[in-house]
C-alpha positions in Angstrom: 43.8 3.0 4.8 42.2 0.5 7.2 43.9 -2.9 6.6 43.0 -6.3 7.9 45.7 -8.8 8.9 45.8 -12.4 10.1 46.3 -12.7 13.9 50.0 -13.9 13.7 51.1 -11.3 11.1 54.5 -9.7 11.8 55.0 -7.7 8.6 52.6 -4.8 8.3 54.1 -3.1 5.2 51.7 -4.8 2.8 47.9 -4.9 2.4 47.5 -8.1 4.4 44.2 -9.9 3.9 42.7 -6.7 2.4 41.5 -3.2 2.8 38.3 -2.4 4.6 37.9 1.3 3.8 35.3 1.1 1.1 32.6 -0.5 3.2 33.5 0.2 6.9 31.3 2.6 8.8 30.9 4.0 12.3 34.7 3.6 12.7 35.9 5.3 15.9 39.2 5.4 17.7 39.1 6.4 21.4 42.1 7.0 23.6 42.3 8.1 27.2 45.3 9.5 29.0 47.0 6.5 30.7 43.9 4.5 29.9 41.8 2.9 27.2 42.9 2.7 23.6 40.0 1.3 21.6 38.9 1.0 17.9 35.2 0.2 17.1 33.5 -0.3 13.8 30.7 -1.9 11.8 31.2 -3.8 8.6 28.8 -5.6 6.2 29.4 -9.3 6.7 29.2 -10.1 3.0 31.3 -7.2 1.8 34.8 -8.0 0.7 36.7 -9.6 3.6 33.7 -9.3 5.9 33.7 -13.0 6.8 37.4 -12.9 7.5 37.1 -10.4 10.4 37.5 -12.8 13.3 38.6 -12.8 16.9 42.3 -12.0 17.3 42.6 -10.5 13.8 44.8 -7.4 13.6 43.6 -4.2 11.9 45.9 -1.3 11.0 44.1 2.0 11.5 45.1 5.7 10.9 45.1 7.8 14.1 46.4 11.3 14.9 49.7 9.6 16.0 50.1 7.6 12.8 48.9 4.1 11.8 48.3 1.9 14.8 47.5 -1.8 15.2 44.4 -3.0 17.0 43.3 -6.6 17.8 39.7 -7.7 17.3 38.5 -9.0 20.7 34.7 -9.0 20.6 33.3 -9.5 17.0 29.5 -9.8 17.0 27.7 -10.9 13.9 24.0 -10.0 13.5 21.7 -9.5 10.6 24.4 -9.5 8.0 26.7 -7.1 9.9 29.9 -7.5 11.9 30.2 -5.1 14.9 33.7 -5.2 16.5 35.6 -3.8 19.4 39.3 -3.9 19.0 42.0 -3.1 21.6 45.3 -1.6 20.8 48.0 -4.3 20.3 49.6 -3.0 23.5 46.9 -5.0 25.4 48.4 -8.2 24.2 50.6 -7.6 27.3 47.6 -8.3 29.6 48.0 -12.0 28.7 51.6 -12.2 30.0 52.6 -12.3 33.6 55.2 -10.9 36.0 55.7 -13.6 38.7 57.8 -11.8 41.2 60.4 -9.0 40.6 62.0 -6.3 42.7 62.9 -3.1 40.9 65.7 -1.6 43.1 66.4 2.1 43.2 66.5 3.0 39.6 65.2 5.6 37.1 62.0 5.3 35.1 63.9 3.7 32.2 65.5 1.2 34.5 62.1 0.3 35.9 60.6 -0.2 32.4 63.5 -2.5 31.4 63.0 -4.6 34.5 59.2 -4.9 33.9 59.9 -5.9 30.3 62.5 -8.5 31.1 60.5 -9.8 34.1 57.6 -11.1 31.9 57.0 -14.8 31.9 57.6 -15.2 28.2 59.4 -13.0 25.6 57.3 -10.4 23.7 57.8 -8.1 20.7 57.3 -4.9 22.7 60.0 -2.3 23.4 59.8 -0.4 26.7 61.2 3.1 27.4 60.9 6.0 29.8 62.6 9.4 30.1 61.3 9.9 33.7 64.5 10.7 35.8 62.9 10.0 39.2 64.6 7.3 41.2 62.3 4.8 42.9 61.8 1.1 43.8 58.9 -1.3 43.5 58.2 -5.0 44.1 55.7 -6.5 41.6 54.1 -9.9 42.3 51.8 -11.8 40.0 50.6 -8.9 37.9 50.4 -8.6 34.2 52.6 -5.9 32.6 49.7 -3.5 31.9 48.7 -3.7 35.6 52.3 -3.2 36.6 52.5 0.0 34.5 49.1 1.6 34.8 47.0 0.4 37.7 46.7 3.6 39.7 44.9 1.8 42.5 48.1 -0.1 43.3 50.8 1.7 45.3 53.6 -0.2 43.5 52.5 0.5 39.9 54.9 2.4 37.6 52.6 5.4 37.4 52.4 5.7 41.2 56.1 5.1 41.9 57.7 7.0 38.9 54.8 8.8 37.2 54.6 9.5 33.5 52.2 9.7 30.6 51.8 6.6 28.4 52.4 6.8 24.7 51.7 3.7 22.7 53.1 3.4 19.1 52.3 -0.1 18.0 55.0 -2.3 19.7 56.7 0.7 21.4 55.6 1.4 24.9 56.8 4.7 26.4 56.1 6.4 29.7 57.2 10.0 29.3 57.5 12.9 31.6 55.3 14.8 29.1 53.6 13.0 26.2 52.5 16.2 24.6 53.8 19.7 24.2 52.7 23.3 24.2 52.1 24.2 20.5 50.8 27.6 21.4 47.2 26.7 20.5 44.7 29.1 22.0 41.0 28.3 21.9 38.9 31.4 22.5 35.3 32.5 22.6 33.8 33.8 19.4 36.6 32.2 17.4 36.7 28.4 17.8 35.4 27.8 21.4 31.9 26.2 21.1 31.4 25.4 24.8 33.1 24.4 28.0 32.3 22.9 31.4 34.6 23.1 34.4 34.5 20.9 37.5 36.9 21.2 40.5 36.6 18.7 43.3 37.7 20.4 46.6 36.9 17.3 48.6 39.6 15.3 46.8 42.8 16.8 48.2 44.9 15.0 50.9 47.4 17.2 52.8 48.3 14.9 55.7 49.1 11.2 55.2 49.3 8.6 57.9 51.5 6.0 56.1 50.9 2.4 57.2 53.3 -0.4 56.4 53.0 -4.1 56.6 51.2 -5.5 59.7 50.1 -2.0 60.7 53.6 -0.4 61.0 53.2 3.3 61.8 55.8 6.1 62.0 56.7 7.4 65.5 55.5 10.9 64.4 52.5 9.2 62.6 52.0 11.7 59.8 53.8 13.2 56.8 52.5 16.6 55.7 52.2 18.1 52.2 54.0 21.4 51.4 50.5 22.6 50.5 49.1 22.0 54.0 48.7 25.7 54.7 46.8 26.4 51.5 43.7 24.8 53.0 41.6 25.9 56.1 42.4 22.6 57.9 44.4 19.4 57.3 42.9 16.8 55.0 44.0 13.4 56.4 44.1 10.0 54.8 45.6 6.7 55.9 47.5 5.1 53.0 48.8 1.6 53.2 52.2 0.7 51.8 52.0 -3.1 52.6 55.3 -3.8 50.8 57.3 -2.0 53.5 57.9 -4.5 56.3 60.0 -4.0 59.4 62.2 -6.7 61.0 60.4 -6.7 64.3 58.5 -9.2 66.4 57.5 -12.3 64.5 58.8 -10.8 61.3 62.3 -10.2 62.6 63.8 -13.0 60.4 61.6 -12.5 57.3 63.8 -12.3 54.1 62.0 -9.2 52.8 61.9 -7.4 56.2 64.0 -4.3 56.8 65.7 -2.7 59.8 63.1 -0.6 61.6 64.7 2.7 60.9 65.0 1.8 57.2 61.4 0.9 57.1 60.5 4.2 58.7 62.6 6.0 56.1 60.8 4.2 53.3 57.4 5.0 54.8 58.2 8.7 54.9 59.6 8.6 51.3 56.5 6.7 50.1 54.2 9.3 51.6 56.3 12.2 50.2 56.3 10.5 46.7 52.5 10.3 46.9 52.4 14.1 47.1 55.1 14.6 44.5 54.0 12.1 41.9 50.3 11.6 42.3 49.6 15.2 43.3 47.0 14.1 45.8 47.3 17.4 47.6 45.8 19.3 44.7 42.1 19.3 43.8 41.0 17.2 40.9 39.9 19.4 38.1 38.1 18.3 34.9 37.4 20.6 32.0 35.3 19.5 29.0 36.1 21.8 26.0 34.2 21.7 22.8 35.9 23.5 19.9 36.1 23.7 16.2 39.5 22.6 15.0 40.4 25.5 12.7 42.7 23.3 10.7 39.6 21.6 9.3 38.0 24.8 8.1 38.4 26.5 4.7 39.5 29.8 6.2 42.4 28.3 8.2 43.3 25.3 6.0 46.7 26.7 5.1 47.6 27.0 8.8 46.5 23.5 9.7 49.8 22.5 11.3 49.7 25.6 13.6 46.3 24.7 15.1 46.5 20.9 15.4 46.1 19.4 18.9 47.3 16.0 20.0 46.9 13.8 23.1 48.7 15.3 26.0 49.2 18.7 24.5 48.8 21.9 26.6 46.2 24.4 25.2 45.0 27.7 26.5 41.2 28.3 26.7 40.0 31.9 26.9 36.4 32.8 27.7 36.7 36.5 28.8 33.1 36.7 29.9 33.7 34.0 32.6 37.2 35.3 33.6 
Protein backbone atom coordinates (compact mmCIF):
# COMPACT_ATOMS: atom_id res chain seq x y z
CA UNK A 1 0.00 0.00 0.00
CA UNK A 2 1.07 3.58 -0.72
CA UNK A 3 0.08 5.66 2.29
CA UNK A 4 0.06 9.44 2.79
CA UNK A 5 1.03 10.91 6.18
CA UNK A 6 1.25 14.42 7.59
CA UNK A 7 4.76 15.94 7.67
CA UNK A 8 5.30 15.54 11.42
CA UNK A 9 3.89 12.01 11.77
CA UNK A 10 5.90 9.62 13.96
CA UNK A 11 3.62 6.56 14.01
CA UNK A 12 3.47 4.78 10.67
CA UNK A 13 1.51 1.68 11.70
CA UNK A 14 -1.85 3.19 10.69
CA UNK A 15 -3.24 4.45 7.38
CA UNK A 16 -2.43 8.09 8.05
CA UNK A 17 -4.28 10.63 5.93
CA UNK A 18 -5.24 7.89 3.50
CA UNK A 19 -4.22 5.41 0.81
CA UNK A 20 -3.18 6.52 -2.67
CA UNK A 21 -3.07 3.12 -4.40
CA UNK A 22 -6.36 3.31 -6.27
CA UNK A 23 -5.54 6.45 -8.26
CA UNK A 24 -1.76 6.84 -8.29
CA UNK A 25 0.09 6.27 -11.58
CA UNK A 26 3.63 6.46 -13.00
CA UNK A 27 4.87 5.56 -9.52
CA UNK A 28 8.61 4.78 -9.64
CA UNK A 29 11.23 4.15 -6.97
CA UNK A 30 14.86 4.73 -8.01
CA UNK A 31 17.90 3.94 -5.89
CA UNK A 32 21.59 4.21 -6.73
CA UNK A 33 24.45 2.62 -4.84
CA UNK A 34 25.63 5.19 -2.26
CA UNK A 35 23.53 7.75 -4.06
CA UNK A 36 20.05 8.90 -4.95
CA UNK A 37 16.94 7.31 -3.38
CA UNK A 38 13.89 8.85 -5.05
CA UNK A 39 10.16 8.20 -5.44
CA UNK A 40 8.20 9.94 -8.20
CA UNK A 41 4.53 9.70 -9.08
CA UNK A 42 1.49 11.38 -10.60
CA UNK A 43 -1.91 11.68 -8.95
CA UNK A 44 -5.25 13.24 -9.95
CA UNK A 45 -5.63 16.43 -7.92
CA UNK A 46 -9.31 15.84 -7.19
CA UNK A 47 -9.08 12.13 -6.44
CA UNK A 48 -9.33 11.21 -2.73
CA UNK A 49 -6.53 12.95 -0.77
CA UNK A 50 -5.13 14.60 -3.90
CA UNK A 51 -5.37 18.11 -2.47
CA UNK A 52 -3.65 16.89 0.71
CA UNK A 53 -0.42 15.96 -1.08
CA UNK A 54 1.73 18.87 -0.07
CA UNK A 55 5.38 19.78 0.37
CA UNK A 56 7.01 17.93 3.29
CA UNK A 57 4.25 15.28 3.40
CA UNK A 58 5.49 11.76 4.08
CA UNK A 59 4.53 8.80 1.89
CA UNK A 60 5.09 5.16 2.79
CA UNK A 61 5.96 3.14 -0.31
CA UNK A 62 6.64 -0.58 -0.88
CA UNK A 63 10.16 -1.28 -2.21
CA UNK A 64 12.25 -4.45 -2.69
CA UNK A 65 13.70 -3.78 0.79
CA UNK A 66 10.34 -3.32 2.47
CA UNK A 67 8.17 -0.27 3.06
CA UNK A 68 10.13 2.99 3.02
CA UNK A 69 9.25 6.57 3.88
CA UNK A 70 9.71 9.34 1.33
CA UNK A 71 9.20 13.08 1.83
CA UNK A 72 7.48 15.18 -0.83
CA UNK A 73 9.89 17.94 -1.88
CA UNK A 74 8.72 19.25 -5.25
CA UNK A 75 4.96 18.88 -5.78
CA UNK A 76 3.79 20.46 -9.03
CA UNK A 77 0.12 21.04 -9.76
CA UNK A 78 -1.02 21.44 -13.36
CA UNK A 79 -4.23 20.72 -15.24
CA UNK A 80 -5.85 18.77 -12.44
CA UNK A 81 -2.81 16.64 -11.69
CA UNK A 82 -0.17 16.52 -8.97
CA UNK A 83 3.30 15.46 -10.08
CA UNK A 84 5.69 14.93 -7.20
CA UNK A 85 9.30 14.03 -6.53
CA UNK A 86 9.96 12.63 -3.08
CA UNK A 87 13.31 11.95 -1.42
CA UNK A 88 13.88 9.15 1.06
CA UNK A 89 13.40 10.36 4.62
CA UNK A 90 17.17 9.86 5.04
CA UNK A 91 17.63 13.18 3.23
CA UNK A 92 16.09 15.03 6.18
CA UNK A 93 19.68 14.85 7.44
CA UNK A 94 20.77 17.33 4.76
CA UNK A 95 19.04 20.03 6.81
CA UNK A 96 21.17 19.34 9.90
CA UNK A 97 24.79 20.44 10.32
CA UNK A 98 28.05 19.16 11.74
CA UNK A 99 29.92 22.25 12.89
CA UNK A 100 33.39 20.88 13.69
CA UNK A 101 34.28 17.38 14.91
CA UNK A 102 37.37 15.22 14.88
CA UNK A 103 36.88 11.46 14.60
CA UNK A 104 40.02 10.00 16.09
CA UNK A 105 41.38 6.55 15.17
CA UNK A 106 38.25 4.42 15.31
CA UNK A 107 36.28 1.78 13.42
CA UNK A 108 33.49 2.47 11.00
CA UNK A 109 30.89 2.15 13.75
CA UNK A 110 32.81 4.57 15.94
CA UNK A 111 32.91 7.02 13.05
CA UNK A 112 29.17 6.67 12.46
CA UNK A 113 28.41 7.27 16.13
CA UNK A 114 30.56 10.39 16.17
CA UNK A 115 28.91 11.79 13.03
CA UNK A 116 25.47 11.13 14.53
CA UNK A 117 26.25 12.73 17.88
CA UNK A 118 28.06 15.63 16.19
CA UNK A 119 24.91 16.97 14.54
CA UNK A 120 23.75 20.43 15.59
CA UNK A 121 20.37 19.15 16.80
CA UNK A 122 19.02 15.74 17.79
CA UNK A 123 17.45 13.61 15.08
CA UNK A 124 15.48 10.33 14.94
CA UNK A 125 18.07 8.41 12.90
CA UNK A 126 20.15 5.46 14.12
CA UNK A 127 23.63 5.15 12.60
CA UNK A 128 25.58 1.89 12.31
CA UNK A 129 28.53 0.38 10.42
CA UNK A 130 30.19 -3.04 10.43
CA UNK A 131 33.31 -1.74 8.63
CA UNK A 132 36.28 -2.82 10.81
CA UNK A 133 38.80 -0.45 9.24
CA UNK A 134 40.43 2.04 11.63
CA UNK A 135 40.63 5.62 10.36
CA UNK A 136 40.33 9.27 11.38
CA UNK A 137 38.62 12.31 9.89
CA UNK A 138 37.92 15.94 10.69
CA UNK A 139 34.56 17.24 9.49
CA UNK A 140 33.89 20.97 9.44
CA UNK A 141 30.59 22.60 8.49
CA UNK A 142 29.13 19.71 6.51
CA UNK A 143 25.67 18.24 6.67
CA UNK A 144 25.59 14.56 7.74
CA UNK A 145 24.81 13.28 4.24
CA UNK A 146 27.84 15.10 2.83
CA UNK A 147 29.95 13.78 5.70
CA UNK A 148 28.91 10.22 4.88
CA UNK A 149 28.69 10.11 1.09
CA UNK A 150 30.50 12.98 -0.65
CA UNK A 151 33.13 11.01 -2.57
CA UNK A 152 34.71 14.26 -3.81
CA UNK A 153 35.79 15.07 -0.24
CA UNK A 154 38.83 13.21 1.09
CA UNK A 155 37.49 13.21 4.66
CA UNK A 156 34.05 11.72 3.91
CA UNK A 157 33.11 8.40 5.48
CA UNK A 158 33.05 6.53 2.17
CA UNK A 159 36.58 7.72 1.40
CA UNK A 160 38.09 7.13 4.85
CA UNK A 161 36.29 3.94 5.87
CA UNK A 162 34.48 2.76 2.72
CA UNK A 163 31.20 0.88 2.81
CA UNK A 164 27.88 0.52 1.02
CA UNK A 165 24.89 2.51 2.21
CA UNK A 166 21.68 0.79 3.25
CA UNK A 167 18.77 3.05 4.20
CA UNK A 168 15.83 1.54 6.07
CA UNK A 169 13.61 4.43 7.06
CA UNK A 170 15.36 5.93 10.11
CA UNK A 171 18.16 3.33 10.16
CA UNK A 172 21.32 4.45 8.35
CA UNK A 173 23.92 1.73 7.79
CA UNK A 174 27.24 1.72 5.99
CA UNK A 175 28.14 -1.92 5.49
CA UNK A 176 31.15 -3.78 4.15
CA UNK A 177 28.77 -5.49 1.73
CA UNK A 178 25.16 -4.43 1.43
CA UNK A 179 24.17 -7.37 -0.73
CA UNK A 180 25.16 -11.00 -0.96
CA UNK A 181 25.81 -13.70 -3.53
CA UNK A 182 22.51 -15.58 -3.88
CA UNK A 183 23.87 -17.76 -6.65
CA UNK A 184 21.86 -15.95 -9.32
CA UNK A 185 23.15 -16.65 -12.84
CA UNK A 186 21.86 -14.60 -15.77
CA UNK A 187 22.62 -16.30 -19.06
CA UNK A 188 22.07 -15.95 -22.77
CA UNK A 189 19.04 -17.76 -24.22
CA UNK A 190 17.50 -18.04 -20.75
CA UNK A 191 16.94 -14.67 -19.09
CA UNK A 192 19.64 -12.39 -20.50
CA UNK A 193 18.01 -9.89 -22.85
CA UNK A 194 21.05 -7.72 -23.51
CA UNK A 195 24.19 -6.25 -21.97
CA UNK A 196 26.72 -3.51 -22.53
CA UNK A 197 30.16 -3.37 -20.95
CA UNK A 198 32.45 -0.34 -20.62
CA UNK A 199 35.92 -0.37 -19.02
CA UNK A 200 37.77 2.94 -18.62
CA UNK A 201 41.51 2.24 -18.79
CA UNK A 202 42.33 5.95 -18.47
CA UNK A 203 40.87 6.11 -14.97
CA UNK A 204 43.41 4.13 -12.86
CA UNK A 205 46.00 5.89 -10.68
CA UNK A 206 49.01 3.81 -9.63
CA UNK A 207 51.34 6.47 -8.21
CA UNK A 208 50.10 9.20 -5.87
CA UNK A 209 51.92 12.37 -4.92
CA UNK A 210 50.13 13.19 -1.64
CA UNK A 211 50.04 16.91 -0.83
CA UNK A 212 49.26 18.14 2.66
CA UNK A 213 48.33 21.57 3.98
CA UNK A 214 50.29 24.47 2.49
CA UNK A 215 51.89 22.22 -0.16
CA UNK A 216 53.53 19.74 2.25
CA UNK A 217 55.15 16.90 0.25
CA UNK A 218 56.85 13.66 1.27
CA UNK A 219 60.66 13.49 1.07
CA UNK A 220 60.25 10.58 -1.35
CA UNK A 221 57.36 12.45 -3.06
CA UNK A 222 55.33 9.40 -4.13
CA UNK A 223 53.37 6.42 -2.80
CA UNK A 224 52.99 3.52 -5.24
CA UNK A 225 50.10 1.11 -5.66
CA UNK A 226 50.70 -2.65 -5.33
CA UNK A 227 49.30 -2.82 -8.87
CA UNK A 228 51.92 -0.48 -10.33
CA UNK A 229 53.53 -3.29 -12.33
CA UNK A 230 50.23 -4.34 -13.90
CA UNK A 231 50.33 -1.37 -16.27
CA UNK A 232 52.87 -0.45 -18.98
CA UNK A 233 53.84 2.75 -17.11
CA UNK A 234 52.99 4.56 -13.85
CA UNK A 235 49.77 6.58 -13.80
CA UNK A 236 50.46 9.58 -11.57
CA UNK A 237 48.05 11.93 -9.81
CA UNK A 238 48.57 14.65 -7.22
CA UNK A 239 45.97 14.23 -4.44
CA UNK A 240 45.52 16.88 -1.78
CA UNK A 241 45.00 15.99 1.88
CA UNK A 242 44.62 19.51 3.21
CA UNK A 243 43.69 18.34 6.71
CA UNK A 244 47.25 17.05 7.28
CA UNK A 245 49.28 19.99 8.57
CA UNK A 246 52.89 19.95 9.76
CA UNK A 247 54.13 22.11 12.64
CA UNK A 248 56.77 23.92 10.61
CA UNK A 249 57.50 27.54 9.71
CA UNK A 250 54.60 29.89 10.33
CA UNK A 251 52.40 26.90 11.28
CA UNK A 252 54.71 25.63 14.03
CA UNK A 253 52.35 26.68 16.83
CA UNK A 254 49.01 25.94 15.15
CA UNK A 255 46.78 23.88 17.41
CA UNK A 256 45.95 21.34 14.69
CA UNK A 257 49.52 21.06 13.36
CA UNK A 258 51.44 17.80 13.81
CA UNK A 259 55.12 16.99 14.24
CA UNK A 260 56.70 16.76 10.80
CA UNK A 261 57.36 13.01 10.90
CA UNK A 262 53.79 12.34 12.07
CA UNK A 263 52.46 14.45 9.20
CA UNK A 264 54.62 12.43 6.79
CA UNK A 265 53.26 9.20 8.25
CA UNK A 266 49.68 10.35 7.81
CA UNK A 267 50.31 11.46 4.23
CA UNK A 268 51.68 8.01 3.38
CA UNK A 269 48.73 6.36 5.10
CA UNK A 270 46.20 8.61 3.35
CA UNK A 271 47.66 7.71 -0.05
CA UNK A 272 47.71 4.00 0.80
CA UNK A 273 44.11 4.19 2.02
CA UNK A 274 43.14 5.79 -1.28
CA UNK A 275 44.35 2.65 -3.05
CA UNK A 276 42.87 0.26 -0.48
CA UNK A 277 39.46 1.89 0.00
CA UNK A 278 38.70 3.81 -3.17
CA UNK A 279 40.39 1.28 -5.50
CA UNK A 280 41.70 4.11 -7.68
CA UNK A 281 44.36 1.76 -9.06
CA UNK A 282 41.71 -0.33 -10.81
CA UNK A 283 39.89 0.63 -14.03
CA UNK A 284 36.33 1.81 -13.66
CA UNK A 285 34.04 -0.78 -15.20
CA UNK A 286 30.35 -0.32 -15.91
CA UNK A 287 28.01 -3.04 -17.10
CA UNK A 288 24.41 -2.50 -18.07
CA UNK A 289 22.52 -5.77 -17.97
CA UNK A 290 18.94 -6.18 -19.15
CA UNK A 291 17.31 -9.40 -18.04
CA UNK A 292 13.95 -11.00 -17.39
CA UNK A 293 13.54 -11.70 -13.69
CA UNK A 294 12.40 -15.32 -13.80
CA UNK A 295 10.61 -14.96 -10.47
CA UNK A 296 8.03 -12.91 -12.37
CA UNK A 297 7.38 -15.56 -15.04
CA UNK A 298 4.80 -18.33 -14.90
CA UNK A 299 7.38 -21.07 -15.53
CA UNK A 300 9.55 -20.11 -12.57
CA UNK A 301 6.97 -18.62 -10.18
CA UNK A 302 7.47 -21.42 -7.62
CA UNK A 303 11.19 -20.62 -7.49
CA UNK A 304 10.82 -16.87 -7.04
CA UNK A 305 12.95 -16.60 -3.92
CA UNK A 306 15.81 -18.42 -5.65
CA UNK A 307 16.02 -15.89 -8.49
CA UNK A 308 15.37 -12.58 -6.75
CA UNK A 309 18.04 -9.86 -6.98
CA UNK A 310 18.45 -6.97 -4.55
CA UNK A 311 20.57 -3.82 -4.45
CA UNK A 312 24.23 -4.68 -3.91
CA UNK A 313 23.89 -8.38 -4.75
CA UNK A 314 26.54 -10.23 -6.74
CA UNK A 315 25.27 -11.90 -9.91
CA UNK A 316 27.01 -13.92 -12.61
CA UNK A 317 26.31 -12.98 -16.23
CA UNK A 318 27.09 -15.57 -18.91
CA UNK A 319 27.19 -14.80 -22.60
CA UNK A 320 29.22 -17.64 -24.07
CA UNK A 321 29.36 -16.16 -27.57
CA UNK A 322 31.27 -13.12 -26.22
CA UNK A 323 33.43 -15.12 -23.82
